C-alpha positions as CSV (number, residue, x, y, z in Angstrom):
1,X,-15.8,50.1,16.9
2,X,-14.4,49.3,13.5
3,X,-12.0,46.8,15.0
4,X,-14.9,45.0,16.8
5,X,-16.9,44.9,13.6
6,X,-13.9,43.5,11.7
7,X,-13.3,40.9,14.3
8,X,-16.9,39.9,14.4
9,X,-17.1,39.7,10.6
10,X,-14.0,37.6,10.4
11,X,-15.4,35.2,13.1
12,X,-18.7,34.9,11.2
13,X,-16.9,34.3,7.9
14,X,-14.7,31.6,9.5
15,X,-17.7,29.9,11.0
16,X,-19.5,30.0,7.7
17,X,-16.5,28.5,5.9
18,X,-16.3,25.7,8.5
19,X,-20.0,25.0,8.3
20,X,-19.7,24.9,4.5
21,X,-16.9,22.4,4.7
22,X,-18.9,20.2,7.0
23,X,-21.9,20.5,4.7
24,X,-20.0,18.9,1.8
25,X,-21.0,15.3,1.3
26,X,-18.5,12.7,2.5
27,X,-15.9,11.8,0.0
28,X,-12.9,9.5,-0.1
29,X,-10.0,10.2,-2.5
30,X,-7.5,7.4,-2.9
31,X,-4.4,8.2,-5.0
32,X,-2.1,5.3,-6.0
33,X,1.5,6.4,-5.8
34,X,2.9,3.0,-7.0
35,X,3.5,-0.3,-5.2
36,X,1.4,-0.1,-1.9
37,X,1.7,3.7,-1.6
38,X,-1.5,5.7,-1.2
39,X,-2.5,9.2,-0.5
40,X,-5.9,9.1,1.2
41,X,-8.0,12.2,1.6
42,X,-11.1,11.4,3.7
43,X,-13.3,14.4,4.4
44,X,-10.9,16.7,6.2
45,X,-8.2,14.2,6.9
46,X,-5.1,13.3,4.9
47,X,-3.3,10.0,5.4
48,X,-0.3,8.6,3.5
49,X,0.1,4.8,3.4
50,X,3.7,3.5,3.2
51,X,4.9,6.1,0.7
52,X,8.0,4.2,-0.5
53,X,9.4,6.3,-3.3
54,X,13.1,5.2,-3.0
55,X,13.9,2.2,-5.1
56,X,16.5,-0.2,-3.8
57,X,18.2,-2.3,-6.5
58,X,17.4,-5.9,-7.0
59,X,21.1,-6.8,-7.1
60,X,21.4,-5.6,-3.5
61,X,19.5,-8.7,-2.2
62,X,20.8,-12.2,-1.5
63,X,18.6,-15.3,-1.0
64,X,18.7,-17.2,2.3
65,X,20.9,-20.2,2.4
66,X,18.7,-23.3,2.1
67,X,15.7,-21.3,1.0
68,X,16.1,-20.2,-2.6
69,X,12.6,-18.7,-2.6
70,X,13.5,-16.3,0.2
71,X,14.9,-13.9,-2.3
72,X,15.2,-10.8,-0.1
73,X,16.5,-12.3,3.1
74,X,19.9,-10.6,3.2
75,X,21.8,-7.8,1.5
76,X,25.3,-7.1,0.2
77,X,25.5,-3.6,1.7
78,X,23.6,-1.0,3.6
79,X,21.6,1.6,1.7
80,X,20.1,5.0,2.3
81,X,16.9,6.9,1.6
82,X,16.3,8.8,-1.6
83,X,15.2,12.0,0.1
84,X,15.2,14.2,-3.0
85,X,12.7,11.9,-4.8
86,X,10.5,12.0,-1.7
87,X,10.6,15.8,-1.7
88,X,9.6,15.9,-5.4
89,X,6.6,13.7,-4.7
90,X,5.7,15.6,-1.6
91,X,5.7,18.9,-3.5
92,X,3.7,17.6,-6.4
93,X,1.1,15.5,-4.5
94,X,0.8,17.1,-1.1
95,X,2.2,20.6,-1.6
96,X,1.7,22.8,1.5
97,X,-1.3,20.7,2.8
98,X,-1.2,19.1,6.2
99,X,-0.6,15.4,6.4
100,X,-2.5,14.1,9.4
101,X,-1.2,10.5,9.7
102,X,1.3,8.1,8.1
103,X,0.2,4.5,8.0
104,X,2.5,1.5,7.5
105,X,1.1,-1.9,6.7
106,X,4.2,-3.8,7.6
107,X,7.9,-3.4,8.1
108,X,9.5,-4.7,5.0
109,X,11.7,-2.1,3.1
110,X,9.2,-1.6,0.3
111,X,6.7,-0.3,2.8
112,X,8.5,1.3,5.8
113,X,11.8,2.4,4.3
114,X,10.7,6.0,3.5
115,X,8.0,6.6,6.0
116,X,10.3,8.1,8.7
117,X,11.6,10.6,6.2
118,X,8.0,11.6,5.4
119,X,7.3,12.0,9.1
120,X,10.4,14.3,9.5
121,X,9.4,16.3,6.4
122,X,5.7,16.7,7.2
123,X,5.6,16.4,11.0
124,X,2.9,13.7,10.7
125,X,2.8,10.9,13.3
126,X,3.2,7.3,12.2
127,X,0.9,4.4,13.0
128,X,2.2,0.8,12.5
129,X,3.7,-2.2,14.2
130,X,6.4,-2.1,16.9
131,X,9.1,-3.0,14.3
132,X,8.0,0.0,12.2
133,X,8.3,2.3,15.2
134,X,11.8,0.9,16.0
135,X,12.9,1.5,12.4
136,X,11.5,5.1,12.7
137,X,13.4,5.6,15.9
138,X,16.6,4.5,14.2
139,X,16.0,7.2,11.5
140,X,15.6,9.9,14.1
141,X,11.8,10.0,14.6
142,X,10.8,10.6,18.3
143,X,9.2,7.7,20.0
144,X,6.1,9.9,20.7
145,X,5.7,10.3,17.0
146,X,5.0,6.6,16.3
147,X,2.0,4.7,17.7
148,X,2.5,0.9,17.7
149,X,-0.7,-1.1,17.0
150,X,-1.1,-4.8,17.4
151,X,-4.6,-5.3,15.8
152,X,-8.0,-4.8,17.3
153,X,-7.6,-1.1,17.9
154,X,-10.5,1.3,17.0
155,X,-9.1,4.7,16.3
156,X,-11.1,7.9,15.9
157,X,-9.2,10.0,13.3
158,X,-11.7,12.9,13.4
159,X,-14.2,14.3,10.8
160,X,-16.3,11.2,11.2
161,X,-13.5,8.8,10.2
162,X,-12.9,5.7,12.2
163,X,-10.1,3.2,11.5
164,X,-10.1,-0.3,12.8
165,X,-6.7,-2.1,12.8
166,X,-6.9,-5.7,11.6
167,X,-4.0,-8.0,12.4
168,X,-3.1,-9.7,9.1
169,X,-0.6,-11.9,7.4
170,X,2.1,-11.5,4.7
171,X,2.4,-13.1,1.3
172,X,4.3,-16.3,0.8
173,X,4.4,-19.7,2.5
174,X,6.7,-22.2,4.1
175,X,9.1,-22.0,1.1
176,X,10.1,-18.5,1.9
177,X,9.8,-18.6,5.7
178,X,11.9,-15.5,6.5
179,X,9.8,-13.3,4.4
180,X,6.4,-14.9,5.2
181,X,6.3,-15.9,8.9
182,X,5.7,-13.1,11.4
183,X,9.0,-11.6,12.8
184,X,9.5,-8.5,14.9
185,X,12.5,-6.4,15.8
186,X,13.5,-6.1,19.5
187,X,15.6,-3.0,19.2
188,X,16.2,-0.1,16.7
189,X,18.4,-1.1,13.8
190,X,21.9,0.3,13.9
191,X,22.9,2.4,10.9
192,X,26.3,2.1,9.2
193,X,28.9,4.9,9.2
194,X,26.9,6.6,6.3
195,X,23.5,6.3,8.0
196,X,22.4,3.4,5.8
197,X,20.5,0.3,6.9
198,X,20.3,-3.3,5.8
199,X,17.1,-3.8,3.9
200,X,16.9,-7.6,4.1
201,X,13.8,-9.2,5.5
202,X,16.2,-11.3,7.7
203,X,18.1,-8.1,8.7
204,X,16.7,-4.6,9.7
205,X,13.4,-5.0,7.8
206,X,11.4,-8.1,8.9
207,X,7.7,-8.0,8.2
208,X,6.9,-6.8,11.7
209,X,4.8,-9.6,13.1
210,X,2.9,-10.2,9.9
211,X,0.9,-7.3,8.6
212,X,-1.6,-4.6,9.6
213,X,-4.7,-4.1,7.5
214,X,-7.2,-1.3,8.0
215,X,-11.0,-1.0,7.9
216,X,-12.2,2.5,7.5
217,X,-15.7,3.8,8.1
218,X,-16.9,7.4,7.4
219,X,-20.0,8.4,9.3
220,X,-21.8,11.8,9.4
221,X,-25.3,12.5,10.7
222,X,-27.9,12.3,8.0
223,X,-25.5,10.8,5.5
224,X,-25.0,7.4,4.0
225,X,-22.0,5.6,5.6
226,X,-19.0,5.0,3.5
227,X,-16.5,2.2,4.1
228,X,-13.4,0.5,2.6
229,X,-10.9,-2.1,3.6
230,X,-7.2,-1.9,2.7
231,X,-4.5,-4.5,2.9
232,X,-1.1,-4.4,1.3
233,X,0.0,-8.0,1.5
234,X,-1.8,-11.4,2.1
235,X,-1.4,-15.1,1.7
236,X,-4.1,-17.7,1.5
237,X,-1.6,-20.2,2.9
238,X,-2.4,-19.3,6.5
239,X,-5.0,-16.5,6.3
240,X,-7.3,-18.6,8.5
241,X,-4.5,-19.7,10.9
242,X,-3.7,-17.9,14.2
243,X,-0.8,-15.5,14.3
244,X,1.4,-16.4,17.3
245,X,4.5,-14.4,18.3
246,X,6.5,-15.0,21.5
247,X,3.6,-17.0,22.9
248,X,1.0,-14.3,22.2
249,X,-1.9,-15.3,20.0
250,X,-3.2,-12.5,17.8
251,X,-6.0,-14.5,16.1
252,X,-6.3,-15.5,12.5
253,X,-6.4,-12.7,9.9
254,X,-9.7,-13.7,8.4
255,X,-11.2,-14.1,11.9
256,X,-9.8,-10.6,12.8
257,X,-11.4,-9.1,9.7
258,X,-14.8,-10.7,10.6
259,X,-14.5,-9.3,14.1
260,X,-13.8,-5.8,12.8
261,X,-16.7,-6.0,10.4
262,X,-19.0,-7.0,13.2
263,X,-17.7,-4.2,15.5
264,X,-18.3,-1.7,12.7
265,X,-21.8,-3.1,12.1
266,X,-21.0,-3.8,8.5
267,X,-22.1,-6.7,6.3
268,X,-20.5,-5.1,3.1
269,X,-17.9,-2.5,2.3
270,X,-18.0,0.0,-0.6
271,X,-14.4,-0.9,-1.7
272,X,-11.6,-3.3,-1.1
273,X,-8.0,-2.1,-1.9
274,X,-6.5,-5.5,-1.9
275,X,-3.7,-8.0,-2.8
276,X,-3.4,-11.8,-3.0
277,X,-5.2,-12.7,-6.3
278,X,-8.0,-15.1,-6.5
279,X,-6.9,-17.4,-3.6
280,X,-7.1,-14.5,-1.1
281,X,-10.2,-13.1,-2.7
282,X,-12.1,-16.4,-2.3
283,X,-11.5,-16.1,1.5
284,X,-12.0,-12.3,1.9
285,X,-15.0,-11.6,-0.3
286,X,-17.4,-13.8,1.7
287,X,-16.5,-11.7,4.8
288,X,-16.6,-8.2,3.4
289,X,-18.7,-8.4,0.2
290,X,-17.1,-5.4,-1.5
291,X,-18.8,-3.5,-4.2
292,X,-15.5,-2.6,-5.9
293,X,-12.0,-4.0,-6.0
294,X,-9.0,-1.9,-6.5
295,X,-5.7,-3.8,-7.0
296,X,-2.8,-3.0,-4.7
297,X,1.0,-3.8,-4.7
298,X,1.1,-5.6,-8.1
299,X,3.6,-3.5,-10.1
300,X,6.9,-5.1,-8.9
301,X,9.5,-3.9,-6.5
302,X,12.5,-2.7,-8.5
303,X,11.2,-0.9,-11.5
304,X,12.0,2.7,-11.9
305,X,9.5,5.0,-10.2
306,X,10.1,7.8,-12.6
307,X,9.3,5.7,-15.7
308,X,5.8,5.1,-14.5
309,X,3.7,2.0,-14.6
310,X,6.0,-0.8,-15.8
311,X,3.3,-3.1,-17.3
312,X,-0.5,-3.3,-17.5
313,X,-2.6,-5.1,-14.9
314,X,-3.8,-8.6,-15.9
315,X,-5.0,-11.4,-13.6
316,X,-7.6,-13.5,-15.4
317,X,-8.4,-15.9,-12.5
318,X,-9.1,-12.9,-10.2
319,X,-11.0,-11.0,-12.8
320,X,-13.2,-14.1,-13.5
321,X,-13.9,-14.6,-9.8
322,X,-14.7,-10.9,-9.2
323,X,-17.1,-11.0,-12.1
324,X,-18.8,-14.1,-10.8
325,X,-19.3,-12.3,-7.5
326,X,-20.5,-9.2,-9.1
327,X,-17.6,-7.1,-7.8
328,X,-16.4,-4.3,-10.0
329,X,-12.7,-4.4,-10.8
330,X,-11.0,-1.0,-11.4
331,X,-7.3,-1.5,-12.2
332,X,-4.8,1.4,-12.4
333,X,-3.5,2.7,-15.8
334,X,-0.7,4.9,-14.4
335,X,0.9,6.0,-11.2
336,X,-1.1,8.7,-9.4
337,X,-4.4,7.5,-10.7
338,X,-7.1,8.7,-8.3
339,X,-10.2,6.7,-7.1
340,X,-13.0,8.8,-5.7
341,X,-15.5,7.0,-3.4
342,X,-18.9,8.7,-2.7
343,X,-22.4,7.4,-1.9
344,X,-22.7,6.9,-5.7
345,X,-19.8,4.4,-5.8
346,X,-16.2,4.6,-7.1
347,X,-15.2,6.8,-10.0
348,X,-11.7,7.5,-11.4
349,X,-9.9,10.7,-11.9
350,X,-6.8,11.0,-14.1
351,X,-5.2,13.4,-11.7
352,X,-3.5,15.2,-14.6
353,X,-2.1,18.2,-12.7
354,X,0.0,16.0,-10.4
355,X,1.1,13.6,-13.2
356,X,2.3,16.6,-15.2
357,X,4.4,17.9,-12.3
358,X,6.0,14.5,-12.0
359,X,6.5,13.9,-15.7
360,X,4.0,11.0,-16.1
361,X,1.6,10.6,-19.0
362,X,-2.1,10.5,-18.2
363,X,-2.2,6.8,-19.1
364,X,0.9,4.6,-19.6
365,X,1.5,3.5,-23.2
366,X,3.2,0.1,-23.6
367,X,5.2,-1.4,-26.4
368,X,3.9,-4.1,-28.7
369,X,6.3,-6.5,-27.1
370,X,4.9,-5.8,-23.6
371,X,1.3,-6.1,-24.7
372,X,2.1,-9.4,-26.4
373,X,3.8,-10.7,-23.3
374,X,0.9,-9.8,-21.1
375,X,-1.5,-11.5,-23.5
376,X,0.3,-14.7,-22.8
377,X,0.9,-14.5,-19.0
378,X,-0.7,-12.6,-16.1
379,X,1.2,-9.6,-15.0
380,X,0.5,-10.6,-11.5
381,X,1.8,-14.2,-11.8
382,X,4.0,-13.8,-8.7
383,X,1.0,-13.2,-6.5
384,X,0.7,-9.4,-6.6
385,X,2.8,-8.2,-3.7
386,X,6.5,-8.6,-3.0
387,X,7.2,-10.1,-6.4
388,X,8.5,-8.8,-9.7
389,X,5.2,-9.5,-11.5
390,X,6.4,-12.1,-14.0
391,X,7.4,-15.6,-13.1
392,X,10.9,-16.6,-14.1
393,X,10.9,-18.0,-17.7
394,X,11.1,-21.8,-18.2
395,X,14.1,-23.3,-20.2
396,X,11.7,-23.7,-23.1
397,X,10.6,-20.1,-23.0
398,X,14.2,-19.0,-23.1
399,X,15.0,-21.3,-26.0
400,X,11.9,-20.1,-27.9
401,X,13.0,-16.5,-27.3
402,X,16.4,-17.3,-28.8
403,X,14.8,-18.9,-31.8
404,X,12.7,-15.9,-32.4
405,X,15.7,-13.6,-32.2
406,X,17.4,-15.8,-34.7
407,X,14.5,-15.6,-37.0
408,X,14.4,-11.8,-36.7
409,X,18.2,-11.4,-37.3
410,X,19.2,-9.8,-40.6
411,X,20.0,-12.4,-43.2
412,X,23.2,-12.1,-45.3
């Protein structure tokens, strides 16, 4: 009798806890883990985006012959994954919690390099392009663990969360064609004797047929719908041009986004986590009319992860355009800043507990030299994603810097 009562009580308690969880209002927590890396908690689901924690060195890369702007086309040697750093971030940010999905926007190294390791550590399945799945297979992830998406898919993630895949483009233009134009892998990359891979965009890590962006909607009976759009690369150069690969037309990115909005019954999203600066914003905002803009992929590629945010966000043309469109801009102030979306809009959370575990300050402090530099030039001059943030200095800037150093040198 006592056993029956205990079992019944446990069942009632479990049911009550589940009901209580469902009774909580819908909430989206977006934690920025640097570059285009995000930890998304949407109601009961947890999704990691890209999660590139390793940092390959700039000196590894070699430009393409004849295309000096294709800076990351080839490499001097194969490299491996920084598994220990990934484990540190996993322990601090995720802990023992379940990761439900791993998303990959595209297949360049600064997006998909670490994702297979995350899959092996967490058991979570991947969702990305065919090139991403081939890269994962090369790193030992079972084929069944990676779902290849082409764009146009509508995926029910559970807990009222629906994700629509939007076929998108990559940053750049005809001056860096290997990085910019859509390219896929046709077989898994072959590791070297040490298990390393060639990270070049003309080698084992092409962009994977352009890019995949994602439109999320969160629906629960009796609640206000929440929505956000996330892209981790973009170029105004051909955002309105069809993506064609091997004779297959995947539509134009901006047309694909409009179709996804229509399918979702949306005329506006609550937030856009985006890249591309003002030129891209001028094309995207008339389609999605976001209430809030959160910058993505603007902090460079080669800066140390463990030193935190390398420089403050500044993009005056984008800021001015967003202000004119009455779109709130909320830039990051440190790695692992958290953005919380509810029916009341987007609020920020310093996420102090996680930052302490990883050795980050609540808000990054910058030197006077850095703040002076940013006062003179946008920190996103290179177009947010896949750039180092600051444009190469002109000869005059170099000469002026030398004169300043001369003026500051001790006098005899």
